[in-house]
C-alpha positions as CSV (number, residue, x, y, z in Angstrom):
1,M,19.3,-208.4,-48.9
2,S,16.2,-207.8,-51.0
3,H,13.0,-205.8,-50.8
4,A,9.5,-206.9,-51.7
5,D,6.8,-204.3,-52.5
6,V,3.8,-205.6,-50.4
7,N,0.8,-203.7,-49.0
8,G,2.5,-200.3,-49.5
9,L,5.7,-201.5,-47.8
10,K,9.2,-202.1,-49.2
11,L,9.6,-205.2,-47.0
12,R,13.3,-206.0,-46.4
13,Y,14.3,-209.6,-46.2
14,E,17.5,-211.7,-46.4
15,E,17.7,-215.2,-47.8
16,H,20.2,-217.9,-46.6
17,G,20.6,-221.5,-47.7
18,T,18.5,-223.6,-50.0
19,G,15.7,-226.2,-49.5
20,E,12.3,-226.0,-47.9
21,P,11.4,-222.4,-47.0
22,L,11.4,-221.1,-43.4
23,V,10.3,-217.5,-42.7
24,L,11.8,-216.0,-39.5
25,L,10.0,-213.1,-37.8
26,H,11.9,-211.1,-35.1
27,G,10.8,-209.5,-31.8
28,G,9.8,-205.9,-31.3
29,I,12.4,-203.2,-32.0
30,G,14.6,-205.9,-33.4
31,T,15.5,-207.1,-36.9
32,G,15.9,-210.3,-38.8
33,E,19.6,-210.2,-37.7
34,M,18.7,-211.3,-34.2
35,F,18.5,-214.8,-35.6
36,A,22.1,-214.8,-36.8
37,P,23.3,-217.3,-34.1
38,L,20.7,-219.8,-35.3
39,L,21.4,-219.6,-39.0
40,P,24.2,-222.1,-39.3
41,E,21.9,-224.9,-38.0
42,L,18.6,-223.6,-39.5
43,T,20.1,-223.3,-43.0
44,A,21.3,-226.9,-43.1
45,G,19.2,-228.1,-46.0
46,R,16.7,-225.2,-45.6
47,R,16.0,-221.9,-47.3
48,V,15.7,-219.3,-44.5
49,I,14.0,-216.0,-45.2
50,A,14.6,-213.5,-42.4
51,V,12.2,-210.6,-42.5
52,D,12.4,-207.0,-41.1
53,L,8.8,-206.2,-40.1
54,Q,7.1,-202.8,-40.7
55,G,9.1,-199.9,-39.3
56,H,11.9,-202.2,-38.1
57,G,15.5,-202.6,-39.5
58,G,15.6,-202.0,-43.2
59,T,11.9,-201.8,-43.7
60,A,10.7,-198.2,-43.7
61,D,7.5,-197.4,-41.8
62,V,4.2,-196.5,-43.5
63,D,1.1,-194.6,-42.4
64,R,-0.6,-197.4,-40.5
65,P,-0.4,-198.8,-36.9
66,L,1.8,-201.7,-35.9
67,R,-0.7,-204.6,-35.6
68,P,0.1,-208.3,-35.9
69,E,-3.0,-208.7,-38.0
70,L,-1.7,-206.2,-40.6
71,M,1.8,-207.6,-40.6
72,A,0.5,-211.1,-41.0
73,D,-1.0,-210.0,-44.4
74,D,2.5,-208.7,-45.2
75,I,3.9,-212.1,-44.7
76,A,1.3,-213.8,-46.9
77,A,2.0,-211.1,-49.6
78,L,5.8,-211.8,-49.2
79,L,5.1,-215.5,-50.0
80,D,3.3,-214.4,-53.1
81,H,6.2,-212.2,-54.1
82,L,8.6,-215.2,-53.6
83,G,6.3,-217.5,-55.5
84,L,5.8,-219.8,-52.5
85,E,2.4,-221.4,-51.9
86,Q,3.4,-222.5,-48.4
87,A,6.3,-222.1,-45.9
88,D,7.2,-222.9,-42.4
89,V,7.0,-219.8,-40.2
90,M,8.8,-219.1,-37.0
91,G,8.4,-216.0,-34.9
92,Y,9.7,-214.7,-31.5
93,S,7.7,-212.3,-29.2
94,L,6.1,-209.7,-31.5
95,G,7.2,-211.8,-34.5
96,G,5.5,-214.8,-32.8
97,M,2.3,-212.8,-32.7
98,V,2.6,-212.0,-36.4
99,A,3.4,-215.7,-37.1
100,L,0.3,-216.7,-35.1
101,R,-1.9,-214.3,-37.0
102,T,-0.5,-215.5,-40.3
103,A,-1.5,-219.1,-39.4
104,I,-4.9,-217.9,-38.4
105,Q,-5.6,-215.5,-41.3
106,H,-3.8,-217.5,-44.0
107,P,-3.9,-221.2,-42.7
108,A,-3.1,-222.7,-46.1
109,R,0.1,-220.7,-46.4
110,V,1.8,-222.1,-43.2
111,R,3.0,-225.7,-43.3
112,R,4.6,-225.7,-39.8
113,L,4.4,-223.0,-37.2
114,V,7.0,-222.2,-34.4
115,L,6.0,-219.7,-31.8
116,V,8.7,-218.5,-29.4
117,S,7.5,-216.6,-26.3
118,A,4.2,-215.6,-27.8
119,S,0.8,-215.3,-26.2
120,F,-2.7,-215.4,-27.7
121,R,-4.2,-213.0,-25.2
122,R,-2.8,-209.8,-23.6
123,D,-3.2,-211.0,-20.1
124,G,-1.2,-214.1,-21.0
125,S,1.8,-212.0,-19.8
126,H,2.6,-211.7,-16.1
127,P,0.8,-208.7,-14.4
128,E,4.1,-206.9,-13.9
129,A,4.9,-207.3,-17.6
130,V,1.5,-205.8,-18.5
131,V,2.2,-202.9,-16.2
132,A,5.5,-202.3,-18.0
133,M,3.6,-202.4,-21.3
134,D,1.2,-199.8,-20.0
135,Q,4.1,-197.6,-18.9
136,M,5.9,-197.7,-22.2
137,S,5.7,-194.3,-24.0
138,P,7.2,-192.4,-26.9
139,A,9.4,-190.6,-24.2
140,A,11.5,-193.8,-24.1
141,A,12.9,-193.1,-27.6
142,E,15.7,-190.7,-26.4
143,P,17.1,-192.8,-23.6
144,M,16.9,-195.9,-25.7
145,K,19.4,-194.4,-28.1
146,Q,22.0,-195.7,-25.8
147,S,20.9,-199.3,-26.4
148,P,22.2,-201.9,-28.9
149,L,18.7,-201.9,-30.4
150,Y,19.2,-198.3,-31.5
151,E,22.7,-199.0,-32.9
152,Q,21.2,-201.7,-35.1
153,Y,18.3,-199.6,-36.1
154,A,20.6,-196.6,-37.0
155,R,22.7,-198.9,-39.2
156,L,19.8,-200.4,-41.1
157,A,16.9,-198.0,-41.2
158,P,16.2,-196.1,-44.4
159,R,15.1,-193.1,-42.3
160,V,17.0,-193.1,-38.9
161,E,14.9,-190.1,-37.9
162,D,11.9,-192.4,-37.7
163,W,13.2,-194.0,-34.4
164,P,10.8,-192.0,-32.2
165,V,8.0,-193.0,-34.6
166,L,8.8,-196.7,-34.1
167,I,9.0,-196.4,-30.3
168,G,5.7,-194.5,-30.3
169,K,3.9,-197.1,-32.4
170,I,5.4,-199.9,-30.3
171,S,4.1,-198.1,-27.2
172,E,0.6,-197.9,-28.7
173,A,0.7,-201.5,-29.8
174,L,1.6,-202.8,-26.4
175,K,-1.6,-201.2,-24.9
176,V,-4.0,-202.9,-27.4
177,D,-6.2,-205.5,-25.7
178,F,-6.5,-208.7,-27.7
179,D,-7.8,-212.3,-27.3
180,W,-7.4,-214.7,-30.2
181,G,-8.3,-217.8,-28.3
182,A,-11.5,-218.5,-30.2
183,E,-9.5,-218.4,-33.5
184,I,-6.8,-220.9,-32.6
185,E,-9.0,-223.7,-34.1
186,R,-8.4,-222.1,-37.5
187,I,-4.7,-223.1,-37.4
188,T,-4.0,-226.1,-39.7
189,A,-0.2,-226.1,-39.3
190,K,1.5,-228.5,-37.0
191,T,2.6,-226.1,-34.2
192,L,5.6,-226.0,-31.8
193,L,5.3,-223.7,-28.8
194,V,8.6,-222.6,-27.2
195,Y,9.1,-220.7,-23.9
196,A,11.7,-219.9,-21.4
197,D,11.3,-221.3,-17.9
198,A,11.4,-217.7,-16.6
199,D,9.3,-216.2,-19.4
200,S,7.2,-213.1,-19.3
201,V,4.3,-215.3,-20.5
202,R,2.5,-216.9,-17.5
203,L,2.9,-220.7,-17.1
204,A,-0.9,-221.0,-16.8
205,H,-1.3,-219.3,-20.2
206,I,1.3,-221.6,-21.8
207,V,-0.7,-224.6,-20.6
208,E,-3.9,-223.1,-21.8
209,F,-2.4,-222.4,-25.2
210,F,-1.0,-225.9,-25.5
211,A,-4.4,-227.3,-24.5
212,L,-6.2,-225.2,-27.2
213,L,-3.8,-226.9,-29.7
214,G,-4.8,-230.3,-28.3
215,G,-1.8,-230.9,-26.2
216,G,-1.6,-232.1,-22.6
217,L,-5.2,-233.2,-22.4
218,R,-4.5,-236.9,-21.7
219,D,-1.8,-239.5,-21.4
220,A,-0.3,-240.3,-24.8
221,G,-0.3,-244.0,-24.0
222,W,2.5,-246.5,-24.2
223,D,1.8,-247.0,-27.9
224,Y,1.7,-243.3,-28.6
225,A,-2.0,-243.7,-29.7
226,A,-2.9,-240.4,-28.1
227,Q,0.3,-238.5,-28.9
228,P,-0.7,-234.9,-29.8
229,S,0.5,-233.6,-33.2
230,N,1.6,-230.3,-31.7
231,Q,4.5,-229.8,-29.4
232,L,5.7,-227.8,-26.4
233,A,9.2,-227.0,-25.3
234,I,10.4,-225.2,-22.2
235,L,14.0,-224.0,-22.3
236,P,15.8,-223.9,-19.0
237,G,17.8,-221.0,-17.6
238,R,16.3,-218.5,-20.0
239,T,14.0,-215.5,-19.9
240,H,11.7,-213.9,-22.5
241,Y,14.5,-211.5,-23.4
242,D,17.2,-214.1,-24.2
243,V,15.3,-217.3,-25.0
244,Y,16.0,-216.9,-28.8
245,L,19.7,-217.1,-27.9
246,S,19.5,-220.5,-26.2
247,P,21.7,-223.1,-27.9
248,A,18.9,-225.6,-27.4
249,L,16.5,-223.7,-29.6
250,A,17.9,-224.5,-33.1
251,P,18.1,-228.3,-32.6
252,I,14.5,-228.4,-31.2
253,V,13.2,-226.3,-34.1
254,T,15.0,-228.3,-36.8
255,G,13.9,-231.6,-35.3
256,F,10.3,-230.3,-35.3
257,L,10.4,-229.0,-38.8
258,G,12.0,-232.1,-40.2
259,G,10.0,-234.6,-38.2
Protein backbone atom coordinates (compact mmCIF):
# COMPACT_ATOMS: atom_id res chain seq x y z
CA MET A 1 0.00 0.00 0.00
CA SER A 2 1.06 3.59 -0.63
CA HIS A 3 -0.12 7.10 0.14
CA ALA A 4 -0.25 10.17 -2.09
CA ASP A 5 -0.32 13.71 -0.71
CA VAL A 6 -3.14 15.29 -2.71
CA ASN A 7 -5.40 18.24 -1.88
CA GLY A 8 -4.58 18.04 1.83
CA LEU A 9 -5.23 14.29 1.96
CA LYS A 10 -2.92 11.35 2.42
CA LEU A 11 -4.78 9.26 -0.14
CA ARG A 12 -4.22 5.54 0.38
CA TYR A 13 -4.00 3.30 -2.66
CA GLU A 14 -2.79 -0.17 -3.55
CA GLU A 15 -1.29 -1.25 -6.87
CA HIS A 16 -1.62 -4.68 -8.43
CA GLY A 17 -0.30 -6.00 -11.73
CA THR A 18 1.37 -4.22 -14.62
CA GLY A 19 0.20 -2.74 -17.89
CA GLU A 20 -2.36 -0.12 -18.81
CA PRO A 21 -3.61 1.69 -15.66
CA LEU A 22 -7.10 1.16 -14.22
CA VAL A 23 -8.22 3.15 -11.17
CA LEU A 24 -10.85 1.46 -8.98
CA LEU A 25 -13.17 3.53 -6.75
CA HIS A 26 -15.21 1.76 -4.06
CA GLY A 27 -18.71 2.35 -2.73
CA GLY A 28 -19.70 4.40 0.30
CA ILE A 29 -18.39 3.21 3.70
CA GLY A 30 -16.28 0.67 1.83
CA THR A 31 -12.62 0.47 0.81
CA GLY A 32 -10.58 -0.50 -2.20
CA GLU A 33 -10.48 -4.02 -0.75
CA MET A 34 -14.06 -4.60 -1.86
CA PHE A 35 -12.75 -5.23 -5.38
CA ALA A 36 -10.48 -8.08 -4.23
CA PRO A 37 -12.61 -10.80 -5.91
CA LEU A 38 -12.18 -9.03 -9.27
CA LEU A 39 -8.43 -8.49 -9.07
CA PRO A 40 -7.22 -11.80 -10.54
CA GLU A 41 -9.06 -11.08 -13.77
CA LEU A 42 -8.63 -7.30 -13.84
CA THR A 43 -4.87 -7.49 -13.27
CA ALA A 44 -4.24 -9.80 -16.23
CA GLY A 45 -2.07 -7.45 -18.27
CA ARG A 46 -3.27 -4.37 -16.42
CA ARG A 47 -1.97 -2.09 -13.64
CA VAL A 48 -4.83 -1.78 -11.16
CA ILE A 49 -4.83 1.08 -8.65
CA ALA A 50 -7.41 0.59 -5.89
CA VAL A 51 -8.05 3.82 -3.98
CA ASP A 52 -9.50 4.51 -0.52
CA LEU A 53 -11.55 7.70 -0.89
CA GLN A 54 -11.57 10.55 1.62
CA GLY A 55 -12.39 9.33 5.14
CA HIS A 56 -12.64 5.70 4.01
CA GLY A 57 -10.33 2.81 4.79
CA GLY A 58 -6.74 3.91 5.13
CA THR A 59 -7.35 7.49 4.02
CA ALA A 60 -7.86 9.79 7.01
CA ASP A 61 -10.61 12.38 6.81
CA VAL A 62 -9.97 16.12 6.41
CA ASP A 63 -12.02 19.20 7.17
CA ARG A 64 -14.24 19.26 4.10
CA PRO A 65 -17.54 17.58 3.15
CA LEU A 66 -17.76 14.31 1.24
CA ARG A 67 -18.64 15.42 -2.28
CA PRO A 68 -18.03 13.54 -5.54
CA GLU A 69 -16.89 16.80 -7.13
CA LEU A 70 -14.10 17.23 -4.56
CA MET A 71 -13.06 13.57 -4.62
CA ALA A 72 -12.91 13.68 -8.42
CA ASP A 73 -10.20 16.34 -8.10
CA ASP A 74 -8.39 13.97 -5.73
CA ILE A 75 -8.34 11.29 -8.42
CA ALA A 76 -6.96 13.71 -11.01
CA ALA A 77 -4.28 14.73 -8.49
CA LEU A 78 -3.49 11.06 -7.86
CA LEU A 79 -2.86 10.58 -11.57
CA ASP A 80 -0.44 13.51 -11.40
CA HIS A 81 1.26 11.89 -8.39
CA LEU A 82 1.63 8.63 -10.32
CA GLY A 83 2.88 10.39 -13.44
CA LEU A 84 -0.09 9.23 -15.50
CA GLU A 85 -1.56 11.48 -18.17
CA GLN A 86 -4.56 9.21 -18.54
CA ALA A 87 -6.12 6.09 -17.03
CA ASP A 88 -9.22 3.96 -17.22
CA VAL A 89 -11.49 4.66 -14.24
CA MET A 90 -14.07 2.31 -12.75
CA GLY A 91 -16.32 3.18 -9.82
CA TYR A 92 -19.17 1.53 -7.94
CA SER A 93 -22.03 3.45 -6.26
CA LEU A 94 -20.38 6.44 -4.50
CA GLY A 95 -17.18 5.55 -6.34
CA GLY A 96 -19.18 5.55 -9.57
CA MET A 97 -20.31 9.09 -8.84
CA VAL A 98 -16.68 10.09 -8.22
CA ALA A 99 -15.64 8.37 -11.45
CA LEU A 100 -18.42 10.18 -13.31
CA ARG A 101 -17.36 13.55 -11.93
CA THR A 102 -13.73 12.79 -12.82
CA ALA A 103 -14.74 12.19 -16.43
CA ILE A 104 -16.80 15.41 -16.43
CA GLN A 105 -14.30 17.65 -14.65
CA HIS A 106 -11.12 16.15 -16.12
CA PRO A 107 -12.21 14.56 -19.42
CA ALA A 108 -8.72 14.33 -20.88
CA ARG A 109 -7.54 12.21 -17.91
CA VAL A 110 -10.04 9.37 -18.42
CA ARG A 111 -9.49 6.98 -21.34
CA ARG A 112 -12.38 4.61 -20.63
CA LEU A 113 -15.03 4.91 -17.94
CA VAL A 114 -16.93 2.13 -16.15
CA LEU A 115 -19.84 3.16 -13.91
CA VAL A 116 -21.39 0.44 -11.75
CA SER A 117 -24.76 1.24 -10.12
CA ALA A 118 -24.33 4.99 -10.37
CA SER A 119 -26.84 7.71 -11.15
CA PHE A 120 -26.38 11.22 -12.54
CA ARG A 121 -29.33 12.67 -10.61
CA ARG A 122 -30.57 12.11 -7.06
CA ASP A 123 -34.03 11.01 -8.12
CA GLY A 124 -32.39 8.42 -10.34
CA SER A 125 -32.81 6.10 -7.35
CA HIS A 126 -36.13 4.47 -6.52
CA PRO A 127 -38.34 6.60 -4.21
CA GLU A 128 -37.91 4.18 -1.31
CA ALA A 129 -34.13 4.40 -1.71
CA VAL A 130 -34.34 8.19 -1.57
CA VAL A 131 -36.45 7.91 1.60
CA ALA A 132 -33.76 5.67 3.13
CA MET A 133 -31.13 8.27 2.22
CA ASP A 134 -33.20 10.96 3.92
CA GLN A 135 -33.49 8.82 7.05
CA MET A 136 -29.76 8.09 7.35
CA SER A 137 -28.27 9.97 10.31
CA PRO A 138 -25.12 10.08 12.47
CA ALA A 139 -27.06 8.00 15.02
CA ALA A 140 -26.46 4.98 12.77
CA ALA A 141 -22.76 4.99 13.67
CA GLU A 142 -23.16 3.00 16.91
CA PRO A 143 -25.38 0.15 15.65
CA MET A 144 -23.27 -0.10 12.48
CA LYS A 145 -20.29 -1.08 14.63
CA GLN A 146 -21.75 -4.60 14.48
CA SER A 147 -21.35 -4.69 10.69
CA PRO A 148 -18.50 -6.02 8.53
CA LEU A 149 -18.08 -2.47 7.23
CA TYR A 150 -16.95 -1.33 10.67
CA GLU A 151 -14.62 -4.30 11.09
CA GLN A 152 -12.87 -3.33 7.88
CA TYR A 153 -12.78 0.35 8.84
CA ALA A 154 -11.37 -0.41 12.30
CA ARG A 155 -8.62 -2.50 10.73
CA LEU A 156 -7.53 0.13 8.19
CA ALA A 157 -8.44 3.58 9.49
CA PRO A 158 -5.61 5.81 10.75
CA ARG A 159 -8.06 7.16 13.36
CA VAL A 160 -10.72 4.60 14.23
CA GLU A 161 -12.41 7.20 16.43
CA ASP A 162 -13.45 9.01 13.22
CA TRP A 163 -16.08 6.34 12.46
CA PRO A 164 -18.97 8.59 13.64
CA VAL A 165 -17.54 11.42 11.53
CA LEU A 166 -17.63 9.23 8.42
CA ILE A 167 -21.21 8.13 9.05
CA GLY A 168 -22.22 11.73 9.71
CA LYS A 169 -20.65 12.96 6.49
CA ILE A 170 -22.17 10.10 4.49
CA SER A 171 -25.56 10.98 5.99
CA GLU A 172 -25.13 14.58 4.91
CA ALA A 173 -23.90 13.65 1.43
CA LEU A 174 -26.91 11.39 0.82
CA LYS A 175 -29.24 14.36 1.28
CA VAL A 176 -27.53 16.64 -1.25
CA ASP A 177 -29.68 17.18 -4.33
CA PHE A 178 -27.81 16.96 -7.63
CA ASP A 179 -28.42 16.77 -11.35
CA TRP A 180 -25.45 16.37 -13.68
CA GLY A 181 -27.45 15.55 -16.80
CA ALA A 182 -26.47 18.73 -18.62
CA GLU A 183 -22.77 17.91 -18.07
CA ILE A 184 -22.78 14.38 -19.49
CA GLU A 185 -21.87 15.77 -22.90
CA ARG A 186 -18.48 16.82 -21.48
CA ILE A 187 -17.43 13.16 -21.17
CA THR A 188 -15.01 12.13 -23.90
CA ALA A 189 -14.21 8.66 -22.56
CA LYS A 190 -15.86 5.62 -24.05
CA THR A 191 -18.26 4.59 -21.28
CA LEU A 192 -19.73 1.34 -19.96
CA LEU A 193 -22.77 1.50 -17.66
CA VAL A 194 -23.38 -1.57 -15.45
CA TYR A 195 -26.42 -2.19 -13.25
CA ALA A 196 -28.11 -5.02 -11.40
CA ASP A 197 -31.50 -6.14 -12.66
CA ALA A 198 -32.83 -5.32 -9.17
CA ASP A 199 -30.79 -2.16 -8.69
CA SER A 200 -31.65 0.79 -6.46
CA VAL A 201 -31.29 2.92 -9.60
CA ARG A 202 -34.57 3.13 -11.52
CA LEU A 203 -34.75 1.39 -14.89
CA ALA A 204 -36.10 4.56 -16.50
CA HIS A 205 -33.07 6.47 -15.19
CA ILE A 206 -30.71 3.82 -16.57
CA VAL A 207 -32.34 4.17 -20.00
CA GLU A 208 -32.15 7.97 -19.77
CA PHE A 209 -28.47 7.81 -18.82
CA PHE A 210 -27.65 5.49 -21.71
CA ALA A 211 -29.55 7.75 -24.10
CA LEU A 212 -27.56 10.79 -22.92
CA LEU A 213 -24.46 8.80 -23.88
CA GLY A 214 -25.92 8.15 -27.34
CA GLY A 215 -27.04 4.60 -26.67
CA GLY A 216 -30.38 2.96 -27.48
CA LEU A 217 -31.54 5.76 -29.77
CA ARG A 218 -31.94 3.67 -32.92
CA ASP A 219 -31.37 0.26 -34.44
CA ALA A 220 -27.65 -0.39 -34.89
CA GLY A 221 -28.21 -1.90 -38.31
CA TRP A 222 -27.18 -5.25 -39.71
CA ASP A 223 -23.83 -3.75 -40.70
CA TYR A 224 -23.30 -2.07 -37.27
CA ALA A 225 -23.29 1.33 -38.98
CA ALA A 226 -25.23 2.90 -36.10
CA GLN A 227 -23.61 0.89 -33.31
CA PRO A 228 -23.13 3.25 -30.31
CA SER A 229 -19.61 3.61 -28.95
CA ASN A 230 -20.84 3.39 -25.35
CA GLN A 231 -22.22 0.24 -23.76
CA LEU A 232 -24.81 -0.92 -21.23
CA ALA A 233 -24.82 -4.15 -19.20
CA ILE A 234 -27.52 -5.46 -16.86
CA LEU A 235 -26.37 -8.25 -14.54
CA PRO A 236 -29.08 -10.77 -13.62
CA GLY A 237 -29.95 -11.88 -10.11
CA ARG A 238 -28.13 -9.00 -8.45
CA THR A 239 -28.99 -5.91 -6.43
CA HIS A 240 -27.28 -2.57 -5.88
CA TYR A 241 -25.64 -4.05 -2.79
CA ASP A 242 -23.97 -7.08 -4.37
CA VAL A 243 -23.64 -6.27 -8.08
CA TYR A 244 -19.89 -5.72 -7.69
CA LEU A 245 -19.57 -9.36 -6.55
CA SER A 246 -21.17 -10.78 -9.70
CA PRO A 247 -18.82 -13.23 -11.47
CA ALA A 248 -20.08 -11.73 -14.74
CA LEU A 249 -18.71 -8.27 -13.94
CA ALA A 250 -14.97 -8.75 -14.46
CA PRO A 251 -15.27 -10.40 -17.93
CA ILE A 252 -17.60 -7.62 -19.10
CA VAL A 253 -15.23 -4.93 -17.81
CA THR A 254 -12.07 -6.48 -19.26
CA GLY A 255 -13.77 -7.02 -22.59
CA PHE A 256 -14.85 -3.38 -22.67
CA LEU A 257 -11.48 -1.98 -21.60
CA GLY A 258 -9.56 -4.10 -24.08
CA GLY A 259 -12.03 -3.83 -26.96
